[in-house]
C-alpha positions as CSV (number, residue, x, y, z in Angstrom):
1,X,-2.6,-4.9,-51.1
2,X,-0.1,-7.3,-52.7
3,X,-0.9,-11.0,-52.4
4,X,2.3,-11.6,-50.4
5,X,1.3,-9.1,-47.8
6,X,-2.2,-10.6,-47.5
7,X,-0.7,-14.0,-47.0
8,X,1.6,-12.8,-44.2
9,X,-1.4,-11.2,-42.4
10,X,-3.6,-14.2,-42.9
11,X,-0.9,-16.4,-41.5
12,X,-0.8,-14.3,-38.3
13,X,-4.5,-14.7,-37.9
14,X,-4.5,-18.4,-38.5
15,X,-1.5,-19.1,-36.3
16,X,-3.4,-17.5,-33.4
17,X,-6.0,-20.3,-33.6
18,X,-3.3,-23.0,-33.9
19,X,-1.4,-21.7,-30.9
20,X,-4.7,-21.6,-28.9
21,X,-5.4,-25.3,-29.8
22,X,-1.9,-26.3,-28.8
23,X,-2.1,-24.5,-25.5
24,X,-5.4,-26.2,-24.7
25,X,-4.0,-29.6,-25.5
26,X,-1.1,-29.0,-23.1
27,X,-3.1,-27.3,-20.4
28,X,-4.3,-29.2,-17.4
29,X,-7.2,-27.4,-15.8
30,X,-9.0,-28.6,-12.6
31,X,-11.9,-26.4,-11.8
32,X,-14.4,-28.4,-9.7
33,X,-16.8,-25.6,-9.0
34,X,-17.0,-24.5,-12.6
35,X,-17.6,-28.1,-13.7
36,X,-20.3,-28.5,-11.1
37,X,-22.1,-25.3,-12.2
38,X,-21.5,-25.1,-16.0
39,X,-22.0,-27.4,-19.0
40,X,-19.0,-29.1,-20.7
41,X,-19.6,-26.9,-23.7
42,X,-19.6,-23.7,-21.6
43,X,-16.4,-24.8,-19.9
44,X,-14.6,-25.6,-23.1
45,X,-15.5,-22.4,-24.9
46,X,-14.6,-20.3,-21.9
47,X,-11.2,-21.9,-21.8
48,X,-10.8,-21.4,-25.6
49,X,-11.7,-17.7,-25.4
50,X,-9.2,-17.0,-22.7
51,X,-6.5,-18.9,-24.4
52,X,-7.3,-17.2,-27.7
53,X,-7.1,-13.8,-26.1
54,X,-3.6,-14.7,-24.9
55,X,-2.5,-15.8,-28.4
56,X,-4.1,-12.8,-30.1
57,X,-2.1,-10.3,-28.1
58,X,0.1,-7.3,-28.5
59,X,2.8,-9.0,-30.6
60,X,0.3,-10.2,-33.2
61,X,-1.2,-6.8,-33.6
62,X,2.2,-5.2,-33.9
63,X,3.3,-7.7,-36.6
64,X,0.1,-7.3,-38.6
65,X,0.3,-3.5,-38.4
66,X,3.9,-3.6,-39.6
67,X,3.0,-5.8,-42.5
68,X,0.2,-3.4,-43.4
69,X,2.6,-0.4,-43.3
70,X,5.1,-2.3,-45.5
71,X,2.4,-3.0,-48.0
72,X,2.4,0.7,-48.9
73,X,4.9,1.6,-51.6
74,X,8.2,3.2,-50.5
75,X,7.6,2.5,-46.8
76,X,10.1,1.3,-44.2
77,X,8.7,-0.1,-41.0
78,X,9.5,-2.1,-37.9
79,X,8.2,-2.9,-34.5
80,X,9.7,-2.1,-31.1
81,X,11.6,0.7,-32.7
82,X,14.2,2.4,-30.6
83,X,14.6,6.2,-30.9
84,X,17.1,8.4,-29.0
85,X,15.6,11.8,-28.3
86,X,17.7,14.7,-27.1
87,X,15.8,17.1,-24.9
88,X,16.7,19.8,-22.4
89,X,15.9,19.6,-18.7
90,X,13.3,22.2,-19.1
91,X,11.5,20.2,-21.8
92,X,11.6,17.0,-19.8
93,X,10.3,18.9,-16.7
94,X,7.4,20.5,-18.7
95,X,6.4,17.1,-20.0
96,X,6.4,15.5,-16.5
97,X,4.5,18.5,-15.1
98,X,1.8,18.0,-17.7
99,X,1.5,14.3,-17.1
100,X,1.1,14.9,-13.3
101,X,-1.5,17.6,-13.8
102,X,-3.5,15.2,-15.9
103,X,-3.1,12.3,-13.5
104,X,-4.4,14.3,-10.5
105,X,-7.1,16.3,-12.3
106,X,-5.2,19.6,-11.8
107,X,-4.9,20.7,-15.4
108,X,-8.0,23.0,-15.1
109,X,-9.4,21.8,-18.4
110,X,-10.0,18.7,-20.5
111,X,-7.0,17.3,-22.4
112,X,-6.5,18.6,-25.9
113,X,-3.4,17.5,-27.8
114,X,-2.7,20.6,-29.8
115,X,-3.2,22.9,-26.7
116,X,-1.3,20.5,-24.5
117,X,1.7,20.6,-26.9
118,X,1.7,24.3,-27.2
119,X,1.6,24.9,-23.4
120,X,4.4,22.4,-22.8
121,X,6.5,24.1,-25.4
122,X,5.8,27.5,-23.9
123,X,6.7,26.3,-20.4
124,X,9.9,24.7,-21.7
125,X,10.9,28.0,-23.2
126,X,14.1,28.4,-25.2
127,X,16.2,25.3,-25.2
128,X,19.3,26.1,-23.1
129,X,22.0,24.0,-21.5
130,X,22.9,20.5,-22.3
131,X,20.6,18.2,-24.2
132,X,20.1,14.9,-22.5
133,X,19.6,11.7,-24.5
134,X,16.6,9.4,-23.7
135,X,15.5,6.3,-25.4
136,X,11.9,5.9,-26.5
137,X,10.6,2.5,-27.7
138,X,7.7,2.7,-30.1
139,X,5.5,-0.4,-30.7
140,X,5.3,0.5,-34.4
141,X,7.4,2.9,-36.5
142,X,7.2,3.6,-40.2
143,X,8.9,6.1,-42.6
144,X,6.9,7.3,-45.5
145,X,7.1,10.4,-47.7
146,X,10.1,11.6,-45.7
147,X,8.3,11.6,-42.4
148,X,8.8,9.4,-39.4
149,X,5.6,8.0,-37.8
150,X,5.5,6.6,-34.3
151,X,2.7,4.5,-32.8
152,X,2.0,3.4,-29.3
153,X,-0.3,0.5,-29.6
154,X,-2.5,-0.4,-26.6
155,X,-5.3,-2.7,-25.6
156,X,-8.7,-1.4,-26.5
157,X,-9.4,-0.6,-22.8
158,X,-6.1,0.8,-21.6
159,X,-5.6,1.8,-18.0
160,X,-4.5,5.3,-17.0
161,X,-0.9,4.2,-16.3
162,X,-0.4,2.8,-19.8
163,X,-2.0,5.8,-21.3
164,X,0.0,8.3,-19.4
165,X,3.3,6.6,-20.2
166,X,2.4,6.5,-23.9
167,X,1.6,10.2,-23.9
168,X,4.9,11.0,-22.2
169,X,6.7,9.1,-24.9
170,X,4.7,10.7,-27.8
171,X,5.4,14.2,-26.4
172,X,9.2,13.4,-26.2
173,X,9.2,12.3,-29.8
174,X,7.2,15.3,-31.0
175,X,9.4,17.8,-29.1
176,X,12.5,16.1,-30.4
177,X,11.3,16.2,-34.0
178,X,8.4,18.6,-34.6
179,X,8.0,17.2,-38.2
180,X,7.3,13.6,-37.1
181,X,3.8,12.2,-36.6
182,X,2.9,10.4,-33.4
183,X,-0.2,8.3,-32.6
184,X,-1.9,6.5,-29.7
185,X,-3.6,3.5,-31.4
186,X,-6.4,1.1,-30.5
187,X,-6.9,-1.5,-33.2
188,X,-10.6,-1.7,-32.8
189,X,-13.4,0.1,-30.9
190,X,-15.2,-2.2,-28.5
191,X,-18.2,0.1,-28.4
192,X,-19.1,0.5,-32.1
193,X,-17.8,1.7,-35.4
194,X,-17.9,5.4,-34.6
195,X,-15.1,7.1,-32.7
196,X,-17.7,9.1,-30.7
197,X,-19.0,5.7,-29.3
198,X,-15.8,5.0,-27.4
199,X,-16.6,5.3,-23.7
200,X,-13.9,3.6,-21.6
201,X,-13.3,6.4,-19.1
202,X,-10.0,5.7,-17.2
203,X,-7.7,6.9,-20.1
204,X,-9.9,9.9,-20.9
205,X,-8.1,11.8,-18.2
206,X,-5.0,11.8,-20.5
207,X,-6.3,12.1,-24.0
208,X,-9.6,13.4,-25.6
209,X,-10.4,10.0,-27.2
210,X,-13.2,11.6,-29.3
211,X,-11.2,14.6,-30.8
212,X,-7.5,14.3,-30.3
213,X,-5.9,13.8,-33.7
214,X,-3.2,11.6,-32.3
215,X,-5.7,9.1,-31.0
216,X,-6.6,6.4,-33.6
217,X,-9.3,3.9,-33.0
218,X,-10.5,1.1,-35.2
219,X,-10.9,2.3,-38.8
220,X,-8.8,5.4,-38.3
221,X,-6.0,3.1,-36.9
222,X,-5.8,0.8,-39.9
223,X,-6.5,3.5,-42.6
224,X,-3.7,5.7,-41.2
225,X,-1.2,2.9,-41.4
226,X,-2.3,1.3,-44.7
227,X,-4.3,3.9,-46.5
228,X,-8.0,4.4,-47.1
229,X,-9.9,1.1,-47.2
230,X,-7.3,-0.8,-45.2
231,X,-9.6,-1.4,-42.2
232,X,-12.2,-3.2,-44.5
233,X,-9.4,-5.2,-46.2
234,X,-8.0,-6.4,-42.9
235,X,-11.5,-7.5,-41.8
236,X,-11.9,-9.3,-45.2
237,X,-8.7,-11.2,-44.7
238,X,-9.8,-12.2,-41.2
239,X,-13.1,-13.4,-42.6
240,X,-11.3,-15.5,-45.3
241,X,-9.2,-17.1,-42.6
242,X,-12.3,-17.6,-40.5
243,X,-13.8,-19.9,-43.1
244,X,-11.0,-22.4,-42.3
245,X,-10.6,-21.8,-38.6
246,X,-14.3,-22.0,-37.8
247,X,-14.5,-25.5,-39.3
248,X,-11.4,-26.5,-37.2
249,X,-13.0,-25.1,-34.1
250,X,-16.3,-26.9,-34.7
251,X,-14.5,-30.2,-35.0
252,X,-12.4,-29.4,-31.9
253,X,-15.5,-28.4,-29.8
254,X,-17.3,-31.6,-30.8
255,X,-14.3,-33.7,-29.8
256,X,-13.7,-31.9,-26.5
257,X,-17.4,-32.0,-25.3
258,X,-18.2,-35.6,-26.1
């Protein structure tokens, strides 16, 4: 990865810590029961972690992911990408029927992306009548090697509503352009390094998180966007930034808990 891209990614990581510190400085928190039960150190770091989680949110992951995509030669990319899809009433109805079957456990089998797509296409039948335009917003889009790639980025423990809405959008994009590639992405796996370790159950009604090719978790997420080895490179950048931010946090913690 070029130095300029690494610097942009490092800045995103470091700015998260700076925003967290600024928010803590400006935040007035009165929690008498917490203070009665917990140490000053526990109170401070609890506040810090919550504030950091706010700073290190969806927008940061989208921007870092976009910079990763742009680091690959001959790639165009942006976030919050708007796509107009043109689908028939039959296609839209088939997609909605599929999502409802999943939501209410009436599909009669486990979700399986390739089978799901084939069944929806079969139900939709031959496209007839007027095509209706619909707008789909993708958290990340990139164009590489003549192919459009669309990513719906979610928290690492998404709820079923978020997951169902994402699948609806991915199906619309895929049916509008069969040659495009679509993904449901979680930027890390909270349960371990291996995909099979993932076990947050609510969204599993919608996708097979262990086998569906459109579901990208952790290493697969970053390596798909930036190429083989990208996941480790992003972790290395974070560790480099961490040398500076950890020193800053130690000083801040000592100051706050005196």
